[in-house]
VEXTIMI-687998 format. One record per residue (C-alpha): x, y, z. Coordinates in steps of 0.05 Angstrom, whole numbers, plus 5000, padded with zeros to 4 digits. Last residue first. Layout:
+------+------+------+
|   c1 |   c2 |   c3 |
+------+------+------+
|    X |    Y |    Z |
...
+------+------+------+
! end
This chain:
+------+------+------+
|   c1 |   c2 |   c3 |
+------+------+------+
| 2977 | 3896 | 8475 |
| 2992 | 3971 | 8468 |
| 3050 | 3974 | 8420 |
| 3101 | 3972 | 8476 |
| 3069 | 3906 | 8497 |
| 3083 | 3879 | 8427 |
| 3156 | 3899 | 8432 |
| 3160 | 3868 | 8501 |
| 3136 | 3799 | 8480 |
| 3068 | 3768 | 8466 |
| 3055 | 3697 | 8442 |
| 3005 | 3698 | 8385 |
| 2939 | 3660 | 8384 |
| 2895 | 3696 | 8434 |
| 2841 | 3652 | 8464 |
| 2769 | 3676 | 8462 |
| 2712 | 3657 | 8509 |
| 2641 | 3680 | 8494 |
| 2579 | 3682 | 8539 |
| 2512 | 3699 | 8508 |
| 2451 | 3712 | 8551 |
| 2385 | 3716 | 8513 |
| 2321 | 3746 | 8543 |
| 2255 | 3755 | 8507 |
| 2265 | 3688 | 8472 |
| 2235 | 3685 | 8401 |
| 2180 | 3632 | 8397 |
| 2135 | 3664 | 8345 |
| 2090 | 3699 | 8394 |
| 2145 | 3721 | 8441 |
| 2180 | 3676 | 8489 |
| 2193 | 3665 | 8562 |
| 2236 | 3611 | 8595 |
| 2240 | 3609 | 8670 |
| 2302 | 3615 | 8714 |
| 2286 | 3681 | 8748 |
| 2335 | 3720 | 8705 |
| 2304 | 3697 | 8640 |
| 2323 | 3633 | 8605 |
| 2353 | 3630 | 8535 |
| 2424 | 3616 | 8557 |
| 2477 | 3611 | 8502 |
| 2548 | 3590 | 8521 |
| 2602 | 3593 | 8469 |
| 2673 | 3569 | 8481 |
| 2739 | 3568 | 8443 |
| 2733 | 3627 | 8395 |
| 2801 | 3636 | 8363 |
| 2839 | 3700 | 8371 |
| 2879 | 3752 | 8332 |
| 2914 | 3803 | 8376 |
| 2877 | 3844 | 8429 |
| 2896 | 3916 | 8445 |
| 2897 | 3936 | 8518 |
| 2851 | 3990 | 8542 |
| 2871 | 4062 | 8555 |
| 2882 | 4078 | 8482 |
| 2807 | 4066 | 8466 |
| 2798 | 4062 | 8391 |
| 2761 | 4115 | 8352 |
| 2691 | 4134 | 8329 |
| 2675 | 4208 | 8319 |
| 2609 | 4243 | 8331 |
| 2612 | 4315 | 8307 |
| 2668 | 4328 | 8257 |
| 2691 | 4397 | 8280 |
| 2675 | 4401 | 8354 |
| 2686 | 4327 | 8363 |
| 2638 | 4286 | 8406 |
| 2662 | 4218 | 8428 |
| 2649 | 4146 | 8407 |
| 2691 | 4091 | 8438 |
| 2726 | 4028 | 8415 |
| 2756 | 3963 | 8438 |
| 2778 | 3918 | 8381 |
| 2773 | 3843 | 8370 |
| 2802 | 3805 | 8311 |
| 2770 | 3737 | 8303 |
| 2794 | 3673 | 8270 |
| 2748 | 3629 | 8229 |
| 2743 | 3554 | 8238 |
| 2794 | 3511 | 8202 |
| 2773 | 3479 | 8137 |
| 2754 | 3407 | 8153 |
| 2773 | 3345 | 8114 |
| 2746 | 3275 | 8107 |
| 2675 | 3292 | 8085 |
| 2687 | 3257 | 8018 |
| 2744 | 3303 | 7997 |
| 2709 | 3345 | 7944 |
| 2679 | 3396 | 7991 |
| 2716 | 3418 | 8054 |
| 2669 | 3414 | 8113 |
| 2672 | 3481 | 8148 |
| 2697 | 3486 | 8219 |
| 2655 | 3517 | 8275 |
| 2667 | 3584 | 8309 |
| 2642 | 3619 | 8246 |
| 2571 | 3593 | 8252 |
| 2564 | 3598 | 8327 |
| 2586 | 3671 | 8328 |
| 2541 | 3688 | 8269 |
| 2481 | 3652 | 8297 |
| 2484 | 3689 | 8363 |
| 2490 | 3755 | 8327 |
| 2434 | 3737 | 8278 |
| 2384 | 3721 | 8332 |
| 2401 | 3784 | 8370 |
| 2393 | 3824 | 8305 |
| 2324 | 3793 | 8295 |
| 2301 | 3814 | 8364 |
| 2330 | 3883 | 8351 |
| 2286 | 3891 | 8290 |
| 2224 | 3874 | 8329 |
| 2240 | 3926 | 8382 |
| 2262 | 3927 | 8455 |
| 2310 | 3869 | 8451 |
| 2336 | 3842 | 8519 |
| 2405 | 3816 | 8503 |
| 2452 | 3799 | 8560 |
| 2524 | 3796 | 8540 |
| 2583 | 3760 | 8572 |
| 2654 | 3769 | 8547 |
| 2715 | 3727 | 8565 |
| 2785 | 3741 | 8539 |
| 2842 | 3691 | 8546 |
| 2915 | 3708 | 8541 |
| 2967 | 3659 | 8516 |
| 3020 | 3642 | 8566 |
| 3092 | 3667 | 8559 |
| 3146 | 3613 | 8560 |
| 3195 | 3573 | 8602 |
| 3236 | 3618 | 8647 |
| 3282 | 3581 | 8695 |
| 3283 | 3606 | 8766 |
| 3337 | 3593 | 8817 |
| 3346 | 3539 | 8869 |
| 3398 | 3533 | 8923 |
| 3394 | 3459 | 8938 |
| 3416 | 3446 | 9009 |
| 3438 | 3374 | 8999 |
| 3409 | 3324 | 9047 |
| 3436 | 3287 | 9108 |
| 3410 | 3226 | 9145 |
| 3474 | 3189 | 9127 |
| 3436 | 3126 | 9105 |
| 3377 | 3163 | 9073 |
| 3422 | 3212 | 9036 |
| 3469 | 3157 | 9012 |
| 3410 | 3118 | 8983 |
| 3382 | 3179 | 8947 |
| 3449 | 3203 | 8921 |
| 3462 | 3277 | 8931 |
| 3483 | 3260 | 9003 |
| 3542 | 3219 | 8976 |
| 3562 | 3276 | 8930 |
| 3561 | 3325 | 8989 |
| 3599 | 3276 | 9032 |
| 3655 | 3270 | 8983 |
| 3656 | 3343 | 8964 |
| 3670 | 3364 | 9036 |
| 3742 | 3336 | 9035 |
| 3761 | 3295 | 8975 |
| 3831 | 3277 | 9000 |
| 3804 | 3225 | 9048 |
| 3762 | 3196 | 8992 |
| 3822 | 3189 | 8947 |
| 3868 | 3157 | 8999 |
| 3844 | 3087 | 8986 |
| 3850 | 3097 | 8910 |
| 3925 | 3113 | 8912 |
| 3937 | 3096 | 8839 |
| 3972 | 3161 | 8822 |
| 3914 | 3182 | 8777 |
| 3864 | 3168 | 8833 |
| 3902 | 3208 | 8885 |
| 3910 | 3267 | 8838 |
| 3836 | 3267 | 8822 |
| 3818 | 3267 | 8896 |
| 3865 | 3326 | 8907 |
| 3834 | 3365 | 8850 |
| 3763 | 3350 | 8873 |
| 3781 | 3371 | 8944 |
| 3812 | 3436 | 8921 |
| 3749 | 3453 | 8880 |
| 3705 | 3437 | 8940 |
| 3749 | 3478 | 8987 |
| 3746 | 3537 | 8939 |
| 3670 | 3533 | 8934 |
| 3661 | 3533 | 9010 |
| 3607 | 3587 | 9007 |
| 3566 | 3544 | 8960 |
| 3540 | 3576 | 8896 |
| 3578 | 3532 | 8846 |
| 3558 | 3470 | 8885 |
| 3484 | 3486 | 8879 |
| 3489 | 3504 | 8805 |
| 3523 | 3437 | 8792 |
| 3471 | 3401 | 8834 |
| 3412 | 3429 | 8794 |
| 3343 | 3428 | 8825 |
| 3293 | 3460 | 8779 |
| 3251 | 3522 | 8795 |
| 3204 | 3528 | 8735 |
| 3172 | 3589 | 8705 |
| 3109 | 3601 | 8663 |
| 3084 | 3671 | 8652 |
| 3010 | 3691 | 8650 |
| 2979 | 3758 | 8632 |
| 2905 | 3766 | 8648 |
| 2864 | 3820 | 8612 |
| 2799 | 3846 | 8641 |
| 2731 | 3875 | 8622 |
| 2673 | 3857 | 8669 |
| 2617 | 3907 | 8657 |
| 2603 | 3892 | 8584 |
| 2624 | 3938 | 8527 |
| 2566 | 3944 | 8479 |
| 2567 | 3902 | 8417 |
| 2591 | 3912 | 8345 |
| 2592 | 3851 | 8299 |
| 2627 | 3850 | 8232 |
| 2613 | 3838 | 8158 |
| 2667 | 3861 | 8110 |
| 2704 | 3795 | 8117 |
| 2779 | 3796 | 8128 |
| 2811 | 3740 | 8087 |
| 2856 | 3686 | 8114 |
| 2907 | 3659 | 8065 |
| 2920 | 3590 | 8036 |
| 2993 | 3576 | 8020 |
| 2995 | 3500 | 8029 |
| 2942 | 3484 | 7977 |
| 2955 | 3409 | 7979 |
| 2964 | 3398 | 7904 |
| 2997 | 3464 | 7884 |
| 3040 | 3475 | 7946 |
| 3056 | 3400 | 7948 |
| 3081 | 3402 | 7876 |
| 3127 | 3461 | 7889 |
| 3152 | 3428 | 7953 |
| 3168 | 3364 | 7915 |
| 3205 | 3401 | 7860 |
| 3246 | 3445 | 7908 |
| 3264 | 3385 | 7952 |
| 3283 | 3344 | 7891 |
| 3329 | 3398 | 7866 |
| 3360 | 3409 | 7934 |
| 3370 | 3334 | 7943 |
| 3407 | 3327 | 7877 |
| 3454 | 3384 | 7894 |
| 3463 | 3361 | 7966 |
| 3477 | 3289 | 7944 |
| 3529 | 3311 | 7893 |
| 3565 | 3356 | 7943 |
| 3562 | 3304 | 7998 |
| 3587 | 3248 | 7953 |
| 3645 | 3290 | 7927 |
| 3664 | 3313 | 7998 |
| 3658 | 3242 | 8025 |
| 3703 | 3215 | 7970 |
| 3754 | 3269 | 7984 |
| 3755 | 3253 | 8058 |
| 3758 | 3178 | 8048 |
| 3817 | 3183 | 8001 |
| 3808 | 3174 | 7926 |
| 3846 | 3126 | 7882 |
| 3810 | 3066 | 7912 |
| 3781 | 3042 | 7846 |
| 3747 | 3109 | 7830 |
| 3678 | 3076 | 7833 |
| 3699 | 3039 | 7895 |
| 3716 | 3103 | 7931 |
| 3646 | 3128 | 7913 |
| 3614 | 3066 | 7942 |
| 3653 | 3075 | 8006 |
| 3632 | 3147 | 8013 |
| 3557 | 3133 | 8004 |
| 3540 | 3157 | 8075 |
| 3568 | 3225 | 8056 |
| 3520 | 3229 | 7997 |
| 3460 | 3209 | 8041 |
| 3476 | 3264 | 8091 |
| 3484 | 3316 | 8037 |
| 3420 | 3294 | 8003 |
| 3380 | 3303 | 8068 |
| 3411 | 3372 | 8079 |
| 3398 | 3392 | 8007 |
| 3325 | 3369 | 8010 |
| 3313 | 3409 | 8074 |
| 3345 | 3470 | 8042 |
| 3303 | 3464 | 7979 |
| 3239 | 3452 | 8018 |
| 3251 | 3514 | 8060 |
| 3265 | 3555 | 7998 |
| 3202 | 3528 | 7965 |
| 3162 | 3547 | 8027 |
| 3189 | 3618 | 8025 |
| 3176 | 3624 | 7950 |
| 3104 | 3599 | 7959 |
| 3093 | 3657 | 8007 |
| 3075 | 3659 | 8080 |
| 3035 | 3724 | 8083 |
| 2985 | 3698 | 8134 |
| 3044 | 3684 | 8180 |
| 3054 | 3615 | 8207 |
| 3089 | 3604 | 8273 |
| 3062 | 3664 | 8312 |
| 3091 | 3729 | 8338 |
| 3045 | 3777 | 8302 |
| 3075 | 3834 | 8261 |
| 3057 | 3808 | 8192 |
| 2989 | 3780 | 8213 |
| 2947 | 3823 | 8167 |
| 2881 | 3791 | 8147 |
| 2878 | 3798 | 8071 |
| 2828 | 3845 | 8040 |
| 2758 | 3874 | 8045 |
| 2719 | 3810 | 8029 |
| 2644 | 3810 | 8015 |
| 2608 | 3745 | 8030 |
| 2571 | 3702 | 7980 |
| 2624 | 3708 | 7926 |
| 2621 | 3633 | 7913 |
| 2694 | 3622 | 7931 |
| 2687 | 3667 | 7992 |
| 2627 | 3633 | 8024 |
| 2653 | 3566 | 7998 |
| 2714 | 3574 | 8042 |
| 2781 | 3568 | 8006 |
| 2800 | 3639 | 8026 |
| 2801 | 3618 | 8099 |
| 2760 | 3667 | 8140 |
| 2778 | 3726 | 8185 |
| 2718 | 3754 | 8223 |
| 2719 | 3822 | 8258 |
| 2689 | 3833 | 8327 |
| 2678 | 3904 | 8351 |
| 2674 | 3922 | 8425 |
| 2637 | 3985 | 8446 |
| 2639 | 4046 | 8490 |
| 2592 | 4104 | 8472 |
| 2546 | 4051 | 8442 |
| 2489 | 4075 | 8398 |
| 2420 | 4101 | 8418 |
| 2381 | 4046 | 8383 |
| 2414 | 3985 | 8353 |
| 2437 | 3956 | 8419 |
| 2469 | 3916 | 8391 |
| 2501 | 3922 | 8323 |
| 2507 | 3873 | 8265 |
| 2543 | 3889 | 8200 |
| 2509 | 3856 | 8142 |
| 2499 | 3788 | 8110 |
| 2434 | 3773 | 8074 |
| 2361 | 3755 | 8082 |
| 2350 | 3799 | 8142 |
| 2340 | 3737 | 8185 |
| 2409 | 3713 | 8163 |
| 2420 | 3667 | 8105 |
| 2489 | 3639 | 8093 |
| 2483 | 3631 | 8017 |
| 2527 | 3568 | 8020 |
| 2481 | 3533 | 8068 |
| 2421 | 3552 | 8026 |
| 2455 | 3521 | 7965 |
| 2470 | 3459 | 8005 |
| 2396 | 3449 | 8020 |
| 2388 | 3413 | 8085 |
| 2327 | 3367 | 8093 |
| 2313 | 3368 | 8168 |
| 2237 | 3369 | 8156 |
| 2235 | 3437 | 8190 |
| 2283 | 3467 | 8139 |
| 2351 | 3489 | 8162 |
| 2380 | 3554 | 8136 |
| 2334 | 3593 | 8181 |
| 2277 | 3642 | 8167 |
| 2256 | 3685 | 8225 |
| 2181 | 3692 | 8239 |
| 2152 | 3761 | 8245 |
| 2153 | 3798 | 8311 |
| 2100 | 3854 | 8312 |
| 2121 | 3921 | 8339 |
| 2148 | 3942 | 8406 |
| 2170 | 3888 | 8454 |
| 2152 | 3892 | 8527 |
| 2194 | 3848 | 8573 |
| 2158 | 3790 | 8605 |
| 2122 | 3770 | 8669 |
| 2073 | 3711 | 8669 |
| 2112 | 3661 | 8711 |
| 2072 | 3599 | 8729 |
| 2102 | 3553 | 8677 |
| 2111 | 3579 | 8607 |
| 2084 | 3645 | 8580 |
| 2070 | 3665 | 8509 |
| 2077 | 3728 | 8469 |
| 2045 | 3791 | 8440 |
| 1974 | 3768 | 8430 |
| 1931 | 3830 | 8420 |
| 1879 | 3848 | 8472 |
| 1889 | 3923 | 8468 |
| 1925 | 3925 | 8535 |
| 1974 | 3871 | 8511 |
| 1959 | 3796 | 8514 |
| 2003 | 3737 | 8535 |
| 1984 | 3669 | 8506 |
| 1990 | 3602 | 8543 |
| 2047 | 3552 | 8544 |
| 2048 | 3481 | 8571 |
+------+------+------+
! end
């Protein structure tokens, strides 16, 4: 059960729950925050499309809003151009998200021409195979006057030509009907937050150390003896002297016997596998940020609300209209930048990136954890229910796979 909290003038400035009566002071009166969901759970699709924030519109969000951030992290949002927010001109777009240099499967600039070229090649290869398979039928058409090679060449050429045309046509239709060339757009709205205490980047590389008998034999000190034994054993077998083959084998015979599970257990010997590494792939980096918001003004309390909402909103997929709730549009991607503000003798305060911290490529937001409890484990709120402490934990996974050229560019 909650009871009111009063300031020195006797005004109600918040509530307390449980036995804890402490709270952070908040200047100014907190007015209620409108949400896109009505209390009766009736959701108006127009309100969903308008994406209401507590300010009544979309804007850049900054915390803390007073005093600025000498070191900050800025989060940009990249949204599918088919989103209702873009189609209905609700959110301002500043251009295409640029993935041209990123090492990922699908570039944002994948063009219809590139997809048509791929469809044409795939169709030609399929037609070529089918044409060659029809060799016998082609020979029959020419009443056996053509050889198999000539018939296969004619069938392959004809099949490839027809397949290429069909591949181009089908790809062209699929691009139009299935919208295969959708782009991500960079939204004008962004979030700027202070740089938290724990900033790190973890680079992971996957290797295996497989056992390979051929590599093991090639690295043995008695390599010459093994080669000689194999040669002698082969000569004995080809001459029909099978009984002498194992005698001629030398060390290789016992090595091969020990490589077999049954032979190893019976002889009580095992092959000394000399392993080496096999590189598999580069792991995708993960970035974790934890923020504690303790708003000192009424406006900051609203900004905190909007920041949490914005991350939650764009981390979720959008239901694609017109398909009976069967299709999602992918959630937004995020571009994250470290920055700093310094004093310039000519221009005054200047904002720039931080060259001493790694760059971060485009990410997806994989985990959001919102804690509305204060440090002592109790929940405290202001008059209209706004929490006085909000802890937001975010986990991002980088999409592209890095390589040396990208590292040289600061990633």
